[in-house]
DOMARVO-45239 format. One record per residue (C-alpha): z, x, y. Coordinates in steps of 0.2 Angstrom, whole numbers, m for minus. Example, Ala and Ser with C-alpha at 12.3 -4.5 7.8 and 13.67 -1.06 7.14 Angstrom:
SITE      c3      c1      c2
SITE      39      62     m22
SITE      36      68      m5
***
This chain:
SITE      c3      c1      c2
SITE      m2     m96     m18
SITE      15     m95     m11
SITE      19     m98       8
SITE      24     m79       9
SITE       7     m74       2
SITE      m2     m85      14
SITE       7     m77      28
SITE       3     m59      22
SITE     m15     m65      19
SITE     m17     m71      37
SITE     m10     m56      45
SITE     m21     m44      35
SITE     m36     m55      39
SITE     m33     m54      57
SITE     m30     m35      56
SITE     m46     m31      46
SITE     m56     m25      62
SITE     m41     m15      69
SITE     m34      m8      53
SITE     m45       8      52
SITE     m40      13      69
SITE     m21      14      66
SITE     m19      16      47
SITE     m17      35      47
SITE      m2      34      35
SITE     m11      23      23
SITE     m26      34      23
SITE     m16      50      21
SITE      m6      42       7
SITE     m23      38      m2
SITE     m28      56       0
SITE     m12      62      m8
SITE     m13      51     m22
SITE     m31      55     m26
SITE     m28      74     m25
SITE     m14      72     m38
SITE     m26      63     m49
SITE     m39      76     m47
SITE     m27      90     m52
SITE     m30      86     m70
SITE     m48      92     m74
SITE     m49      79     m88
SITE     m49      64     m76
SITE     m66      56     m77
SITE     m64      37     m76
SITE     m78      26     m82
SITE     m71      12     m71
SITE     m57      10     m58
SITE     m47      m5     m52
SITE     m41      m3     m34
SITE     m27     m17     m32
SITE     m24     m21     m14
SITE     m38     m10      m8
SITE     m37     m14      10
SITE     m53      m6      18
SITE     m56       5       3
SITE     m48      22       6
SITE     m46      25     m13
SITE     m64      22     m18
SITE     m70      31      m2
SITE     m62      47      m9
SITE     m66      45     m27
SITE     m84      41     m25
SITE     m87      58     m18
SITE     m81      65     m35
SITE     m87      51     m46
SITE    m103      43     m39
SITE    m107      35     m56
SITE     m90      27     m59
SITE     m88       8     m58
SITE     m76       2     m45
SITE     m67     m15     m44
SITE     m60     m18     m27
SITE     m46     m31     m26
SITE     m38     m38     m10
SITE     m29     m54      m5
SITE     m37     m53      12
SITE     m55     m59      11
SITE     m59     m51      28
SITE     m53     m34      22
SITE     m65     m35       7
SITE     m79     m39      20
SITE     m75     m23      29
SITE     m77     m14      12
SITE     m93     m23       8
SITE    m100     m16      25
SITE     m93       1      21
SITE    m101       2       4
SITE    m116      m8       7
SITE    m127       5      m1
SITE    m116       8     m16
SITE    m122      m3     m31
SITE    m108       2     m42
SITE     m94      m7     m33
SITE     m88     m25     m37
SITE     m76     m36     m27
SITE     m62     m46     m34
SITE     m53     m57     m21
SITE     m36     m64     m23
SITE     m18     m60     m28
SITE     m17     m44     m38
SITE      m5     m52     m50
SITE     m17     m65     m55
SITE     m31     m53     m61
SITE     m40     m56     m78
SITE     m33     m46     m92
SITE     m47     m33     m93
SITE     m42     m15     m97
SITE     m47      m2     m85
SITE     m48      17     m87
SITE     m38      19     m71
SITE     m28       7     m60
SITE     m23      12     m43
SITE     m13       3     m30
SITE     m10      12     m13
SITE       2       4       0
SITE       1     m13      m7
SITE      15     m16     m20
SITE      28     m17      m7
SITE      21     m34      m2
SITE      24     m41     m19
SITE      39     m53     m21
SITE      44     m45     m37
SITE      40     m26     m37
SITE      46     m23     m55
SITE      35     m36     m62
SITE      20     m30     m51
SITE      22     m12     m58
SITE      24     m18     m76
SITE       9     m30     m74
SITE      m3     m17     m66
SITE       3      m4     m78
SITE      m2     m15     m93
SITE     m20     m16     m85
SITE     m23       3     m87
SITE     m29      11    m103
SITE     m27      29     m97
SITE     m20      30     m79
SITE      m9      19     m67
SITE      m6      28     m50
SITE       3      19     m36
SITE      12      22     m19
SITE      24      10     m12
SITE      38      10       2
SITE      56      15      m1
SITE      73       9       6
SITE      76      17      23
SITE      58      14      29
SITE      58       9      48
SITE      77      10      48
SITE      75      18      65
SITE      67       2      72
SITE      79     m10      64
SITE      94       0      71
SITE      87      m4      88
SITE      82     m22      87
SITE      98     m26      78
SITE     107     m24      95
SITE      96     m39     101
SITE      95     m51      86
SITE      98     m52      68
SITE      85     m43      58
SITE      77     m47      41
SITE      73     m30      33
SITE      61     m30      19
SITE      69     m27       2
SITE      62     m10      m3
SITE      69      m1     m18
SITE      78      15     m19
SITE      69      30     m26
SITE      81      31     m41
SITE      78      13     m45
SITE      59      16     m46
SITE      61      32     m56
SITE      72      22     m69
SITE      60       8     m70
SITE      45      19     m73
SITE      54      29     m86
SITE      58      13     m95
SITE      40       7     m94
SITE      32      23     m99
SITE      23      22    m116
SITE      26      35    m130
SITE       8      41    m127
SITE      11      43    m108
SITE      18      55     m96
SITE      25      50     m79
SITE      26      60     m63
SITE      32      55     m46
SITE      33      62     m28
SITE      43      57     m12
SITE      37      59       6
SITE      44      55      23
SITE      30      52      36
SITE      36      50      54
SITE      26      42      67
SITE      30      43      86
SITE      26      30      99
SITE      28      30     118
SITE      39      15     118
SITE      44       0     107
SITE      30     m11     113
SITE      18       2     106
SITE      26       1      89
SITE      25     m18      89
SITE       6     m17      94
SITE       4      m5      80
SITE      11     m16      67
SITE       0     m31      73
SITE     m15     m20      72
SITE     m10     m14      55
SITE      m7     m32      48
SITE      11     m28      44
SITE      19     m39      57
SITE      32     m46      45
SITE      45     m57      54
SITE      59     m44      52
SITE      49     m31      62
SITE      46     m42      77
SITE      57     m46      92
SITE      58     m64      98
SITE      51     m67     115
SITE      68     m71     123
SITE      74     m54     118
SITE      58     m44     122
SITE      61     m41     141
SITE      79     m35     137
SITE      73     m23     124
SITE      59     m16     135
SITE      71     m14     150
SITE      84      m4     140
SITE      73       4     127
SITE      59      11     137
SITE      59      28     130
SITE      49      35     116
SITE      52      29      98
SITE      50      38      81
SITE      49      27      65
SITE      48      34      47
SITE      39      29      32
SITE      48      33      16
SITE      35      34       2
SITE      36      34     m17
SITE      21      40     m27
SITE      20      38     m46
SITE       7      42     m59
SITE       7      36     m77
SITE      m5      46     m87
SITE     m10      46    m105
SITE      m6      62    m113
SITE     m20      71    m122
SITE     m18      72    m141
***
C-alpha cells in the first residue's frame, strides 16, 4: 500500500464514528445514483459490488428494493466496514471485502457501484477502467470534478500555498467514458453542484475532519490559523461539483 493510501485509510478510520453525522452530500449522492439505476425497470441484479462503500449508503438504499440480492461491500478503511457490519448485522446476504478497490479479485458482478470514492484514486482513468471491467451489466459511479472547494482554496491561498486535489473536468470524464463504452453498452451522465454553508472557516475544517476528507491541501497550518480566523470570521459556502455516470448493457 502506498503512503498516500495509508494516509487516506487512517483519516477514514478515524472518521468512521462521525461520518454519518456530516456526510449529507455523500448520502444524497447515493440516493441520486440509486434513483437513476431504478429508472430502468429491468434492473434486477443478482449481486452488487459497492467499491468504497463508506458506511454503506448504497446497499442501505438498494436492499429496500432488492432484499435477496447479494451485496459485496469494499472499503480501504476497516473501521468503516465495522460500521457497516453493525448497521447490517441482521442482513445475511452482505459480504465484506477490505482493502484497495483496485486490487479486487477479477470476479464479474452484475452491477458495480462506486459512490464518492474514485476521487481518492491516484489514477482516476485507470480506476474507472478497472471497475468498469468488473461489471457484466452495469457500472455506476459518482466522483468529484474540477472546481470543487475552489471557494475554500481561494481563501486559504491568501495565507499559504495550497495543494488542490487534481479533479478532472467534466468534458474529460465524458470523453474517457465514451471511449471505454463497449458496443453492447449505453452511457449516461449527470452533473450536479451541491453547496454547503458554514458559520465560519473553522466549522468547515471541523467538517472535513469529521468526514475523513482532511487532505493536506484543505488544511491550514497552525501558524496561519489565527490570522485566518481573525480576518475570515464570516460565514463560508463551499461547493461540491459532482459527476454521475452509468454504463448499462443495452437489452437486445
